[in-house]
MARFI-561515 format. One record per residue (C-alpha): residue in one letter; x negated, y, z. Coordinates in Angstrom, 2 decimals, decimal comma, always signed. Each point is the difference from the previous one (the first is absolute). Last residue first. Layout:
('A' (X Y Z))
...
END
This chain:
('Q' (-76,43 -85,47 -37,13))
('K' (-2,20 +1,63 -2,51))
('G' (+2,91 +1,38 -2,04))
('L' (+1,56 +1,60 +3,07))
('A' (-3,19 +1,88 +0,77))
('K' (-0,39 +0,99 -3,62))
('Q' (+3,61 +1,19 -0,08))
('M' (-0,54 +1,96 +3,16))
('E' (-3,14 +1,59 -1,40))
('A' (+1,92 +1,06 -3,09))
('S' (+2,81 +1,43 +2,14))
('K' (-2,54 +1,97 +2,02))
('Q' (-1,74 +1,27 -3,13))
('I' (+3,31 +1,10 -1,50))
('K' (+1,00 +1,73 +3,23))
('A' (-3,36 +1,78 +0,21))
('L' (+0,29 +1,05 -3,62))
('E' (+3,48 +1,43 +0,69))
('K' (-1,30 +1,81 +3,09))
('E' (-2,94 +1,42 -2,00))
('K' (+2,38 +1,19 -2,74))
('K' (+2,23 +1,71 +2,56))
('E' (-3,04 +1,67 +1,64))
('D' (-1,15 +1,30 -3,38))
('D' (+3,48 +1,38 -0,77))
('R' (+0,15 +1,72 +3,38))
('K' (-3,44 +1,58 -0,57))
('K' (+1,04 +1,25 -3,43))
('A' (+3,16 +1,55 +1,52))
('A' (-2,03 +1,65 +2,76))
('E' (-2,50 +1,38 -2,56))
('A' (+2,84 +1,40 -2,11))
('R' (+1,61 +1,54 +3,09))
('Q' (-3,26 +1,65 +1,00))
('Q' (-0,50 +1,39 -3,51))
('K' (+3,53 +1,35 -0,11))
('I' (-0,46 +1,64 +3,42))
('I' (-3,27 +1,61 -1,13))
('A' (+1,64 +1,32 -3,18))
('L' (+2,95 +1,36 +2,01))
('R' (-2,38 +1,81 +2,36))
('A' (-1,83 +1,51 -2,98))
('L' (+3,33 +1,08 -1,54))
('D' (+1,08 +1,64 +3,27))
('A' (-3,34 +1,83 +0,29))
('R' (+0,33 +1,22 -3,58))
('A' (+3,58 +1,15 +0,68))
('E' (-1,14 +1,91 +3,10))
('E' (-2,83 +1,60 -1,96))
('T' (+2,44 +1,21 -2,67))
('K' (-0,21 -0,97 -3,67))
('G' (+1,82 -3,34 +0,13))
('E' (+2,61 +0,86 -2,64))
('A' (+2,79 -0,55 +2,53))
('Q' (-1,90 +2,18 +2,47))
('L' (-0,26 +2,78 -2,56))
('K' (+3,77 -0,10 -0,59))
('Q' (+0,73 -0,10 +3,73))
('Y' (-2,25 +3,05 +0,48))
('H' (+1,78 +1,92 -2,77))
('I' (+3,43 -0,82 +1,48))
('K' (-1,11 +1,14 +3,47))
('K' (-1,56 +3,19 -1,38))
('R' (+3,20 +0,88 -1,87))
('Q' (+2,13 -0,67 +3,09))
('R' (-2,24 +2,16 +2,18))
('E' (+0,15 +2,83 -2,57))
('L' (+3,81 -0,17 -0,06))
('E' (+0,10 +0,17 +3,81))
('E' (-2,40 +2,95 +0,04))
('R' (+2,12 +1,87 -2,55))
('E' (+3,15 -0,70 +2,02))
('R' (-1,66 +1,21 +3,21))
('R' (-1,20 +3,19 -1,66))
('S' (+3,44 +0,79 -1,39))
('L' (+0,85 -0,58 -3,64))
('Q' (+0,68 +3,00 -2,24))
('S' (-3,51 -0,19 -1,46))
('P' (+0,96 -3,39 -1,47))
('E' (+2,27 +1,79 -2,46))
('A' (+3,58 -1,12 -0,52))
('T' (+0,87 -0,27 -3,70))
('E' (+0,62 -3,75 +0,17))
('L' (+2,12 +0,28 +3,15))
('T' (+2,07 +2,82 -1,49))
('E' (+0,58 -1,99 -3,16))
('N' (+1,06 -3,09 +1,97))
('L' (+2,46 +2,09 +2,03))
('T' (+1,45 +1,50 -3,19))
('A' (+0,53 -3,46 -1,48))
('L' (+1,60 -1,29 +3,19))
('K' (+2,68 +2,67 -0,09))
('K' (+0,46 +2,26 +2,95))
('A' (+3,11 +0,20 +2,16))
('K' (+0,49 +3,51 +1,28))
('L' (-1,08 +0,84 +3,51))
('Q' (+2,58 +1,54 +2,27))
('R' (-1,63 +2,78 +1,97))
('R' (+0,61 -0,22 +3,73))
('N' (-3,41 -1,16 +1,14))
('P' (-1,75 +2,38 -2,37))
('N' (+1,88 +2,97 +1,51))
('E' (-0,04 +2,82 -2,50))
('I' (+2,67 +2,39 +1,31))
('Q' (+1,72 +2,47 -2,29))
('I' (+1,26 +2,93 +1,99))
('L' (+3,18 +1,87 -0,88))
('G' (+2,52 -2,81 +0,35))
('A' (-1,59 -1,16 +3,26))
('V' (+0,49 +3,47 +1,47))
('G' (+3,43 -0,82 +1,37))
('K' (+1,86 -3,00 -1,31))
('K' (-0,71 -1,57 -3,35))
('K' (+2,45 +0,11 -2,86))
('D' (-0,37 -2,34 -2,96))
('D' (-0,33 -3,41 +1,67))
('S' (+2,33 +0,86 +2,90))
('D' (+2,45 +1,45 -2,50))
('E' (+0,34 -3,30 -1,85))
('D' (+0,69 -1,94 +3,17))
('S' (+2,27 +2,78 +1,25))
('E' (+1,93 -0,12 -3,27))
('S' (+0,56 -3,76 +0,29))
('D' (+1,14 +0,37 +3,59))
('S' (+2,12 +3,06 -0,84))
('E' (+1,73 -1,94 -2,76))
('S' (+0,73 -2,95 +2,30))
('E' (+1,20 +2,37 +2,74))
('D' (+2,12 +2,01 -2,40))
('E' (+1,59 -3,19 -1,30))
('S' (+0,77 -1,17 +3,55))
('N' (+1,32 +3,43 +0,90))
('S' (+2,07 +0,15 -3,19))
('K' (+1,54 -3,35 +0,81))
('D' (+0,70 +0,93 +3,60))
('G' (+1,38 +3,41 -0,98))
('K' (+2,17 -1,57 -2,66))
('T' (+1,30 -2,46 +2,57))
('A' (+0,58 +2,74 +2,57))
('S' (+1,54 +2,37 -2,54))
('K' (+2,28 -2,74 -1,16))
('E' (+0,83 -0,92 +3,58))
('E' (+0,86 +3,60 +0,83))
('E' (+2,09 +0,31 -3,13))
('S' (+1,80 -3,22 +0,92))
('S' (+0,81 +1,37 +3,46))
('S' (+1,42 +3,22 -1,42))
('E' (+1,90 -1,83 -2,69))
('D' (+1,94 -2,04 +2,51))
('D' (+2,46 -2,02 -2,01))
('G' (-2,59 -2,00 -2,00))
('R' (-1,18 -1,46 +3,29))
('N' (-0,02 -3,66 -0,96))
('N' (-2,15 +0,45 -3,11))
('K' (-2,56 +2,22 +1,74))
('K' (-0,11 -2,26 +3,03))
('W' (-0,64 -2,96 -2,27))
('R' (-2,70 +1,90 -1,87))
('R' (-1,67 +1,06 +3,26))
('E' (+0,18 -3,55 +1,32))
('Q' (-1,58 -1,30 -3,21))
('E' (-2,87 +2,50 +0,34))
('E' (-0,56 -0,99 +3,60))
('R' (-0,11 -3,66 -0,98))
('K' (-2,47 +0,71 -2,82))
('R' (-2,31 +1,91 +2,35))
('Q' (+0,12 -2,82 +2,55))
('E' (-0,84 -2,56 -2,68))
('E' (-2,99 +2,09 -1,14))
('L' (-1,23 +0,39 +3,58))
('E' (+0,36 -3,74 +0,56))
('E' (-2,07 -0,69 -3,12))
('P' (-2,67 +2,42 +1,19))
('N' (-0,29 -1,99 +3,29))
('T' (+0,17 +2,15 +3,08))
('F' (-2,98 -0,28 +2,26))
('K' (+0,12 -1,26 +3,56))
('R' (-2,96 +0,60 +2,23))
('S' (-1,03 -2,33 +2,76))
('R' (-0,34 +1,61 +3,40))
('G' (-3,32 +0,75 +1,60))
('K' (+0,00 +3,73 -0,58))
('H' (+3,62 +0,71 +0,88))
('N' (-0,57 +0,98 +3,65))
('T' (+3,11 +0,24 +2,09))
('W' (+1,18 +3,13 +1,74))
('K' (+1,11 +0,49 +3,62))
('G' (-2,95 -1,43 +1,80))
('R' (-1,66 -3,38 -0,04))
('P' (+0,53 -2,42 -2,78))
('M' (+1,33 -3,43 +0,87))
END
């Protein structure tokens, strides 16, 4: 329960009228006015009042719709106070026009490198140097690439020697097996 004399409406749920309901209500009122008009043909004073009321309502609604559309147009053309006299260049407010891709490409192609900032120039220079160094390294012209190639040559040589050694050991094992089996056959043959 709320304290005090008045209740607080802030927490309550709001009820909005549906546009369809408004339209139905307007039609009902209009039908009632017509019915009253038809039934009260005797009293001309009352019918004149209703006519003026209905005409006034219709004209008011038309005037409101016209005034709304006019006020929208007027707000664009007429500015209040000094705003109409002073032209303000606010870059945040200006509406940028859509540019075509072809014009953007032309502007990018015609842009001079002198327009770049110091940081952008340095970044471009770093990228160029990195690409050039990678190219030289791929060709084997840098000291680091030469050292890498020498290490690779040594590793290849070591692997070749290890493979040759394994093959020799395999052959020796096979010969040893053959000799053992031959000796066994001789031993069995003597018995």
